[in-house]
C-alpha positions in Angstrom: 79.1 184.0 148.8 79.5 181.5 151.4 82.9 181.3 153.4 84.0 177.9 154.7 87.1 177.7 156.9 89.0 174.3 156.8 91.5 173.1 159.5 95.1 173.1 158.5 96.7 169.9 159.9 100.1 170.7 161.4 99.3 174.4 161.0 101.3 177.3 162.4 98.7 177.6 165.2 95.4 175.8 166.4 93.5 178.8 164.8 95.0 178.2 161.4 92.5 177.9 158.6 92.1 177.3 154.8 89.5 179.6 153.4 87.0 178.8 150.9 84.8 181.4 149.2 82.1 179.7 147.1 79.1 181.4 145.4 75.8 180.0 147.1 74.2 179.8 143.4 77.0 177.5 142.5 76.6 175.2 145.5 72.8 175.0 145.0 73.5 174.1 141.3 75.4 171.1 142.3 73.4 169.4 145.1 69.8 169.8 146.5 71.4 169.6 150.0 74.1 172.3 150.2 75.4 171.7 153.7 75.7 168.0 152.8 77.7 168.9 149.6 80.0 171.0 151.7 80.5 168.0 154.2 81.3 165.8 151.0 83.9 168.5 150.0 85.5 168.2 153.4 85.5 164.5 153.1 87.1 164.5 149.7 89.9 166.8 151.3 90.4 165.1 154.6 88.9 161.7 154.2 86.7 162.3 157.3 83.3 160.8 157.0 82.3 162.0 160.4 83.2 165.7 159.6 80.5 168.4 160.1 80.0 172.1 159.7 79.3 174.7 162.3 78.9 178.5 162.7 81.8 178.5 165.3 85.4 177.5 165.1 85.0 175.4 168.3 82.2 173.2 166.5 79.7 173.4 169.4 76.7 173.6 167.1 76.4 171.0 164.3 74.6 172.3 161.3 71.9 169.8 160.0 72.0 168.8 156.4 68.8 170.5 155.8 70.0 173.8 157.0 69.2 176.6 154.5 72.5 178.2 153.6 72.4 181.9 153.3 74.6 184.4 151.5 77.4 185.7 153.6 77.1 182.6 155.8 80.6 181.8 157.5 81.0 178.2 158.3 83.7 176.1 160.0 84.4 172.5 158.9 85.2 170.2 161.8 87.4 167.3 160.6 86.4 164.7 163.0 89.2 161.9 163.2 91.4 163.7 160.8 94.7 162.0 160.1 97.3 164.6 158.5 98.5 162.1 156.1 95.1 161.9 154.4 94.9 165.6 153.7 94.8 166.4 149.9 98.1 167.5 148.3 96.6 170.1 145.8 99.7 169.9 143.6 98.5 166.5 142.4 96.3 168.5 140.0 98.6 171.1 138.8 98.6 171.5 135.1 100.8 169.3 133.1 103.2 172.1 132.2 103.7 172.9 136.0 105.2 169.6 137.0 108.3 169.7 139.0 108.8 165.9 139.1 110.3 164.2 136.1 109.5 160.6 135.8 110.2 157.5 133.5 106.5 156.7 132.5 105.7 157.1 128.8 102.4 157.5 127.2 101.1 154.1 126.1 98.7 153.6 123.2 97.4 150.8 125.3 95.9 153.2 127.7 93.8 155.0 125.0 92.8 151.7 123.5 91.6 150.4 126.9 89.6 153.4 127.4 88.0 153.4 124.0 87.2 149.7 124.3 85.5 150.5 127.7 84.0 153.9 126.9 83.8 154.1 123.0 83.5 157.8 122.9 83.2 160.9 125.3 81.5 159.5 128.3 79.6 162.6 128.8 78.7 163.9 125.2 78.9 160.7 123.2 81.0 162.4 120.7 84.6 161.3 119.7 87.1 162.3 122.4 90.5 161.8 123.8 92.1 159.9 126.8 91.9 161.9 129.9 93.9 160.9 132.9 92.3 161.4 136.3 95.7 161.9 138.1 97.6 163.8 135.4 100.1 161.9 133.5 102.8 164.6 134.6 102.6 163.2 138.3 103.8 159.8 137.2 103.5 156.3 138.7 105.5 157.0 141.8 103.2 159.9 142.8 100.3 157.5 142.1 101.8 154.9 144.2 102.1 157.3 147.3 98.6 158.8 146.9 97.1 155.1 146.7 99.1 154.3 150.0 98.1 157.4 151.7 94.3 157.0 151.0 94.4 153.0 151.3 92.7 152.7 148.0 91.8 149.1 147.3 92.5 147.3 144.9 95.7 149.3 144.6 96.6 151.2 141.2 100.2 151.5 140.8 100.4 152.7 137.1 99.7 156.1 135.9 98.3 154.5 132.7 95.9 152.0 134.4 92.5 152.3 132.8 90.9 153.0 136.2 92.9 156.3 136.1 91.2 157.7 133.1 88.2 158.0 130.6 87.3 159.4 127.2 86.0 162.9 126.9 85.9 165.7 124.4 88.8 168.2 123.9 86.8 170.9 125.5 85.8 169.0 128.5 89.3 167.6 128.8 90.7 171.3 128.7 88.1 172.7 131.4 88.9 169.7 133.6 92.5 170.5 133.4 91.6 174.1 134.2 89.6 172.9 137.4 86.6 174.5 136.0 84.8 171.0 135.6 85.1 168.1 138.0 83.4 164.6 138.3 81.4 163.7 141.2 80.7 160.0 142.0 77.6 158.9 144.0 76.9 157.0 146.0 79.8 157.9 148.4 80.3 158.1 152.2 78.3 161.4 152.3 76.1 161.8 149.2 73.4 159.6 147.6 72.7 159.7 144.0 69.4 161.3 144.5 71.2 164.2 146.4 72.6 165.4 142.9 70.4 167.1 140.1 70.2 165.2 136.8 70.5 166.5 133.2 68.6 164.6 130.7 70.4 166.3 127.7 72.2 164.1 125.2 74.9 165.6 123.2 75.0 162.9 120.5 71.3 161.8 119.7 72.8 158.4 118.5 74.4 157.6 121.9 72.8 154.7 123.4 75.3 153.4 125.8 73.9 152.6 129.4 74.6 154.3 132.7 76.3 152.1 135.2 73.8 150.5 137.5 73.3 152.2 140.8 76.2 154.5 140.2 76.5 158.0 138.9 79.7 159.6 137.5 78.4 163.3 137.3 80.1 166.1 135.5 79.7 169.3 137.4 80.6 172.8 136.7 82.7 174.4 139.2 83.4 177.7 137.6 83.1 177.7 133.7 84.5 181.3 133.2 83.8 181.8 129.4 80.0 182.2 128.7 80.6 181.2 125.2 82.3 177.9 126.3 79.2 177.3 128.8 76.8 178.0 126.0 78.8 175.4 123.8 78.8 172.7 126.5 74.9 173.2 126.8 74.3 173.0 123.1 76.8 170.3 121.8 78.4 168.5 124.7 77.2 168.1 128.2 75.1 170.3 130.6 75.7 170.9 134.3 75.1 167.5 136.1 75.4 165.3 133.1 75.8 161.6 134.0 78.5 159.5 132.2 77.7 156.5 129.9 80.0 153.6 129.2 80.0 150.9 126.6 81.3 148.4 129.2 80.0 149.2 132.8 82.0 146.3 134.5 82.7 147.7 138.0 86.3 146.4 137.9 87.0 148.7 134.9 85.2 151.8 135.5 87.1 155.1 136.5 88.3 154.7 140.1 85.9 156.8 142.4 88.5 157.5 145.2 90.8 159.1 142.5 87.9 161.1 141.4 87.1 162.3 144.9 90.5 163.1 145.5 90.7 165.4 142.4 87.3 166.9 143.2 88.5 168.0 146.5 91.8 169.4 145.2 89.9 171.1 142.5 87.5 172.9 144.9 90.5 174.1 146.9 92.3 175.6 144.0 89.1 177.2 142.4 87.7 178.6 145.5 90.7 178.9 148.0 92.1 182.3 148.6 95.5 182.8 147.1 97.1 183.2 150.5 95.8 180.0 151.9 96.5 178.1 148.8 100.1 179.1 148.9 100.3 178.3 152.7 98.8 174.8 152.2 101.3 174.1 149.6 104.2 174.9 151.8 102.7 172.9 154.7 101.5 169.9 152.9 103.7 169.3 149.8 104.9 165.8 149.6 108.7 165.2 149.7 109.2 165.4 146.0 113.0 165.0 146.4 112.3 161.6 147.9 110.1 160.6 145.0 112.6 161.8 142.5 115.3 159.8 144.3 113.3 156.7 143.9 113.6 157.0 140.2 116.7 155.6 138.5 116.6 158.4 135.8 114.5 161.4 135.0 112.7 162.4 131.9 112.0 165.9 130.9 108.3 165.3 130.4 107.3 169.0 130.4 109.7 169.6 127.4 108.2 166.6 125.6 104.8 168.1 126.1 105.8 171.4 124.8 107.4 169.9 121.7 104.2 167.8 121.0 101.9 170.7 121.4 104.0 172.8 119.1 103.9 170.0 116.4 100.3 169.5 116.7 99.7 173.2 116.4 101.8 173.3 113.3 100.0 170.3 111.8 103.2 168.1 112.2 102.7 164.6 113.5 105.1 163.5 116.3 106.0 160.1 115.3 107.2 159.3 118.8 103.5 159.7 120.1 101.0 157.5 118.3 98.0 159.3 119.8 98.7 162.6 118.1 96.9 161.7 114.9 93.9 160.6 116.9 93.9 163.8 119.0 94.0 165.7 115.8 90.9 164.0 114.8 89.3 164.9 118.0 90.3 168.7 117.4 88.7 168.6 114.0 85.5 167.1 115.5 85.4 169.7 118.2 85.9 172.7 115.8 83.0 171.2 113.6 80.8 171.3 116.7 81.8 174.7 117.6 81.0 175.9 114.1 77.7 174.2 114.4 76.8 176.0 117.7 77.9 179.3 116.2 75.5 178.8 113.2 72.7 177.9 115.6 73.4 181.1 117.6 73.5 183.2 114.6 70.3 181.6 113.3 68.6 182.5 116.5 69.8 186.0 116.5 68.5 186.4 113.2 65.1 185.0 114.1 64.9 187.5 117.2 65.8 190.5 114.8 62.9 189.2 112.4 60.5 189.1 115.3 61.5 192.6 116.5 61.0 194.1 113.2 57.7 192.3 112.8 56.5 193.6 116.2 57.6 197.2 115.3 55.5 197.1 112.0 52.3 196.4 113.9 49.8 199.3 114.6 50.4 200.8 118.0 48.6 198.6 120.7 48.4 195.6 118.4 51.6 194.1 119.5 50.4 194.4 123.2 47.3 192.7 122.5 49.0 189.7 120.6 51.4 189.1 123.4 48.8 188.9 126.1 
């Protein structure tokens, strides 16, 4: 485990830190240069391209990017040039049902249609998928505008349903992204180059011949997939770790916005690997003025209850006539079930094969099995 302490802007004292505890093996699986990846994480959180890591809180010794991380290393991120307004608000990526801001936005079929026109299918697996918002729909366009202004994102994105705030992905991948078990890393960026990141040559759908964007990688990374069966299902049927996205249309002006993906990546790392105490303290210190956001809206909409009803209807097999995407998402679900059944059959086939090999080995005269295996 590697402990990384981040500065807390406007903290209670100069020694205030946000603590991350990340398994060394996870870091090594995501980047060939672990220290460089940690600098990237700091940059996504603070927007500090000149930030660096050190072994002491004062930052007197700067660790080089080729430093060999060790288990139990304790590091401090030095956020050079930090502007507190740029620090990530981790509540941006709270789950849809945890929203505390109602908003006037509605789910638009045009959003899904635009993504299907650009992506055609799940950008990571090639199988049919559903529309996934980068900044969750529950945050709304007002929240999006504030984020875009704070990070000076150009050209600005003012609509939560802008196609650059989304992509098509499978149901399973969507759920794991919502759970912050997966995240998308875009290279090149201010810290990392494309060749800093491992590549997976796995193709979920063998008939997927869409191109990768030229000189640009959208890489699906596993931060912490908790369920071993889900990890096995991802490997077999969908996308392995460090799987690059493919798009039907690779026009730069239409691709998912890298700044939004960087923001979500940093917030996901903080939620996944931050200690509960420091996550809670960060929320108290850096939560945006949600009352001001709410006041800027003419009327509120109980989005959470709408989502709850929508999922209840879907679970019962009832189509919500108010949301034209439900039928399409039901088809996605059916496809996902089929893939899971296929993966289970393959696992069972392999288990039977192993059992047959074991029985065959036991039937051999003593000493023959050893000779055959040498």
